[in-house]
N, C-alpha and C positions, 0 to 999 in steps of 0.2 A: 720735644723733640730730642729729648738725648734719648727716650724709648725707643722713638724710630730711630733713629741712626745705630739703636744695638739690635735691631733685627735687620734692619739693613746688612748689617756686617755679618753675623751671623747666616744669613740665607745668602751670600756670597762664597760661604763654604764649599766645596764639592761634595762633599760629603751628606753637608744637607740636604743639601739640592738634591742630589741623588734618591736620600731615602724619602724626598718629599715625593719627588716623582712617583717611587712606587706603592707611596702610600695612598698618593691618586686616583694609580695604575687602580688597585685592588679595590678604594674606595668605587670607583668608575665601574670594574667590573660584576662588582658584585649588583651593583644598582641596573645596570644591563642584564643579569642575569634574573635580576626580580624583575624585572619589566618582561621579560622572557617568559617567566611562567605563569606570570597575568595576563598575559595575549593567549596563548595555549591553556590557561584554565578556561578563558573567556571563550574562546572557541570552540573548545570540547563544549561548554555548560549551552550555547547556543546550539550547539549538532545535538547536543542531550535533548533538549526542550523543541526543537525540530520534529526529532523521533518520533516525543513522547504526542505532537501534536498530530504527525502520523497516524501514527497509532489509534490514538482516540479517531482520527476523520476512518480509519480502517473499523473501527468495533461499530462505527455509527452506519458504516458501509453493509455488517454484517448482519446490521435490523433490517434489509431493503427487503420487502415481503412483495411477487410477484401478484400482481395484480393480472385480469381479463387484459385487461387492454396495454399491459406492458409484454404480455406473452405474446399480443395479438401482434404487436409490431414488431418483435421479436423475430416471429414466423416469418409474416410477409418480407423483412425485410431479409430472411436465409431461403426465403422460395424467389424471391425478387418479383413480386406481385404487388399490383397497383394498390396505395397504402389507403387509399376512398375508395376501394372495391374488390378488396380481395376475396379469392376463390377460395381459399382457404381458413375456416373459422375455427378461432378458439373456445371451444364448448367446455373445457370442466379445466379445473389445475386439481393435483392431488400432492400433496406433500409439498406444500409450499417452503420449502425450504432455500435459500441463496447458491447453494454449493448441485445441488441438484432436485428439477423440479417434474415434476411427470406432468402430461398433460392432454389433454381427449381432443383432439382434432377434428373438422367436419370436410368433405371435401366431396363435393357430387352425390350426397346423401351418403357417404361410406364414411365411417371411424373410425381411425386409429389411432393408439397411445404413441405420444411423441417424449422426446426427454428435451429439458435447458438444462445445461448447465453453467454455473459461474454466472448466471443473469445474462446470459450471450450469446451463448450455442447452442443450435438447434439441430437434431438429429432422428428420424422416425428409425424403427427397427428394434432389436429384439437387445434389453438390458439384461446380464447378468449379474448377480452375485459374488461375496463370495466363495459361497455355497455350490455356486453353479445351479441357484433356482433361475428360471426366468422367471425376470420381474413385468416383462412388459405383458406375458402371459397372465400374470397373475392377476393386474389392475385388467387387462382385458375380459378376465372370469367374474372379476366381480360387479364388474359392469353392463353385461351380458353383450359384449361386443364382438360382434361375430369378426373370426379370421380369415381373412382372403386368405385364395390359395395362389399366392407369388411365385 
């Protein structure tokens, strides 16, 4: 009992109480800062993991190859044709690349060079490279496609 009364007597002193309050406040602040840093680290870590997964998913998407069936779906969707009975048929694929693929389409026994960009955009017409060469014309010459006088 004697020790407890000594502790009570020391805690009743205002100077000791004030120092105890300051010490507990600093101790609580350190704990709060530690928790804050931990939460910030965890959030950043999980965001980084999500970015890694997204990047890996993007890399696997980069390995996609354009097949005749997928090219046919893109062409019929762009030309708004009936998917079960399309008028325009994809006959050949060149430069099988996810970013830019050249294809040959046939409509009413007439062949044309067309382009698919990013596995979703389709257009027909001339495509020029950085040096000014007509890439469509080059593919037409390679495959003996007679160009229309449109």
